[in-house]
C-alpha positions as CSV (number, residue, x, y, z in Angstrom):
1,X,0.9,9.5,-15.8
2,X,2.3,11.5,-12.9
3,X,2.7,10.4,-9.3
4,X,1.9,12.6,-6.4
5,X,5.0,12.4,-4.2
6,X,4.7,15.0,-1.4
7,X,2.2,17.1,0.5
8,X,2.6,20.8,0.8
9,X,4.6,22.0,3.8
10,X,2.3,22.4,6.8
11,X,-0.3,20.0,5.5
12,X,-2.9,18.9,8.0
13,X,-3.4,15.2,8.9
14,X,-6.3,14.9,6.6
15,X,-4.1,16.1,3.7
16,X,-1.5,13.5,4.7
17,X,-4.0,10.7,4.2
18,X,-5.3,12.2,0.9
19,X,-1.7,12.0,-0.3
20,X,-1.3,8.5,1.0
21,X,-4.6,7.5,-0.7
22,X,-3.3,8.8,-3.9
23,X,-0.1,6.8,-3.4
24,X,-2.1,3.6,-2.9
25,X,-4.0,4.2,-6.2
26,X,-0.8,5.0,-8.0
27,X,1.0,1.9,-6.6
28,X,-1.6,-0.2,-8.5
29,X,-0.4,1.4,-11.7
30,X,3.2,0.6,-11.0
31,X,3.0,-2.9,-9.6
32,X,2.4,-6.0,-11.6
33,X,0.7,-9.0,-9.9
34,X,0.9,-12.6,-11.2
35,X,-2.3,-13.8,-12.9
36,X,-3.2,-16.1,-10.0
37,X,-3.5,-13.1,-7.7
38,X,-7.0,-12.5,-9.1
39,X,-10.0,-14.7,-9.1
40,X,-10.9,-13.8,-12.7
41,X,-9.7,-11.5,-15.6
42,X,-12.1,-8.7,-14.4
43,X,-11.7,-9.2,-10.7
44,X,-11.1,-5.9,-8.8
45,X,-7.9,-4.7,-7.1
46,X,-8.7,-5.0,-3.4
47,X,-7.2,-2.4,-1.2
48,X,-7.5,-3.3,2.5
49,X,-6.7,-1.3,5.6
50,X,-5.5,-3.4,8.5
51,X,-6.0,-1.8,11.9
52,X,-7.8,1.4,12.7
53,X,-8.6,3.2,9.4
54,X,-6.9,6.7,9.4
55,X,-8.4,7.5,5.9
56,X,-12.1,7.8,6.8
57,X,-13.7,7.9,3.4
58,X,-10.7,9.5,1.7
59,X,-9.3,6.3,0.3
60,X,-12.6,5.0,-1.1
61,X,-13.2,8.5,-2.6
62,X,-9.7,8.5,-4.2
63,X,-10.3,5.3,-6.1
64,X,-14.1,5.6,-6.8
65,X,-14.8,5.1,-10.4
66,X,-11.2,4.5,-11.3
67,X,-9.6,1.5,-12.8
68,X,-6.2,0.1,-13.7
69,X,-6.5,-1.7,-16.9
70,X,-9.9,-3.4,-16.7
71,X,-9.7,-3.7,-12.9
72,X,-11.8,-1.4,-10.7
73,X,-11.1,-1.0,-7.0
74,X,-12.7,-2.3,-3.8
75,X,-11.7,-0.8,-0.5
76,X,-12.4,-2.5,2.8
77,X,-11.3,-2.6,6.4
78,X,-9.9,-5.9,7.8
79,X,-9.1,-7.0,11.3
80,X,-6.2,-9.4,11.0
81,X,-3.4,-10.6,8.8
82,X,-5.4,-13.8,7.8
83,X,-8.0,-11.5,6.1
84,X,-5.1,-9.7,4.3
85,X,-4.5,-12.8,2.2
86,X,-7.6,-12.0,0.2
87,X,-6.3,-8.5,-0.6
88,X,-3.9,-7.1,-3.3
89,X,-2.7,-4.1,-1.4
90,X,-2.8,-4.0,2.4
91,X,-2.2,-0.7,4.2
92,X,-1.1,-1.3,7.8
93,X,-2.0,1.8,9.8
94,X,0.4,3.0,12.5
95,X,-2.0,2.1,15.2
96,X,-2.5,-1.4,13.6
97,X,1.2,-2.0,13.6
98,X,1.9,-0.8,17.1
99,X,-1.0,-2.7,18.5
100,X,0.5,-5.9,17.0
101,X,-2.5,-6.5,14.9
102,X,-0.2,-7.0,11.9
103,X,2.6,-9.5,11.8
104,X,3.6,-9.6,8.2
105,X,4.6,-13.2,8.5
106,X,1.0,-14.2,8.8
107,X,0.3,-12.8,5.3
108,X,0.8,-15.4,2.6
109,X,4.0,-15.2,0.6
110,X,2.4,-14.5,-2.8
111,X,0.7,-11.6,-4.3
112,X,0.0,-9.2,-1.4
113,X,1.6,-5.7,-1.6
114,X,2.1,-4.5,2.0
115,X,2.3,-0.8,2.7
116,X,2.8,0.8,6.0
117,X,3.6,4.1,7.7
118,X,6.0,3.3,10.6
119,X,9.7,3.7,11.0
120,X,10.3,0.0,11.4
121,X,7.8,-1.3,8.7
122,X,10.5,-2.3,6.2
123,X,12.6,-3.9,8.9
124,X,9.5,-5.9,9.9
125,X,9.1,-7.3,6.4
126,X,7.0,-4.7,4.8
127,X,7.4,-3.8,1.1
128,X,6.6,-0.1,0.9
129,X,6.7,2.5,3.7
130,X,5.1,5.9,3.5
131,X,7.1,8.0,5.9
132,X,6.2,11.5,6.9
133,X,9.2,13.8,6.9
134,X,9.0,17.6,7.2
135,X,5.3,17.5,6.2
136,X,6.2,15.5,3.1
137,X,5.3,11.8,2.4
138,X,8.5,9.9,1.5
139,X,8.4,6.5,-0.1
140,X,10.7,3.7,1.0
141,X,10.6,0.4,-0.9
142,X,12.0,-3.0,-0.2
143,X,12.2,-4.6,-3.6
144,X,13.4,-7.9,-2.2
145,X,10.3,-8.4,-0.1
146,X,8.1,-7.5,-3.2
147,X,10.0,-10.0,-5.3
148,X,9.5,-12.8,-2.7
149,X,5.8,-12.1,-3.0
150,X,6.1,-12.5,-6.8
151,X,5.3,-8.8,-7.4
152,X,7.1,-6.7,-9.9
153,X,7.6,-3.0,-9.1
154,X,8.1,-0.7,-12.0
155,X,11.6,0.8,-12.4
156,X,9.8,4.2,-12.6
157,X,8.5,3.8,-9.1
158,X,11.8,2.4,-7.8
159,X,13.7,5.3,-9.2
160,X,11.6,7.8,-7.2
161,X,11.8,5.9,-3.9
162,X,14.5,5.3,-1.3
163,X,15.5,1.6,-1.5
164,X,15.6,-0.2,1.8
165,X,16.4,-3.9,2.4
166,X,15.7,-6.1,5.4
C-alpha cells in the first residue's frame, strides 16, 4: 500500500494534478471518519472540488472503479463552502482560495477533510496542504485541525508529511 509522494522533476501541470489526484485517493485510505459522516454503511466517499476545477477529468479517472473498504468514490464540483458540508474530502483549488470562494469557517466542524494547495491554506484553517516545491508535491498536515473535525489521520501518513499547526 504505497503512497505517491512526488512528481518527477520538470513535471508539467497536468502531471502535477495527476499526482494530487493520487494523493486525494490515498488520503481516503489513511484517514478515518466517524460513522455519522456517512449516510449509510455503503455510502460513497465524496470528493468535492471547491472553486475552479484544475483536475479536469484526472481526479474522476484516478478514483474510477476504486474503493476503500466497501466505499466507492463520487467526485463532484461545488460552488461554495455550504455545499462542502455534504462532502468527505474537499479540495480547495488555488483559484477558489484566492477568489475567496472558500472560507473554511463556513464548513461544519465535523467530518470534512479539507485539502488545499496554497501557501496560507494551513494558516487559514485547512487540514492538508499540497505544496509544489521544485516540481515535487509536498504534503503539510495540521493534525489539530483534523482532530477538531473528528478525523483520525494515520500515523503512517503523519510520518511522511511536514506537520504544521495554526
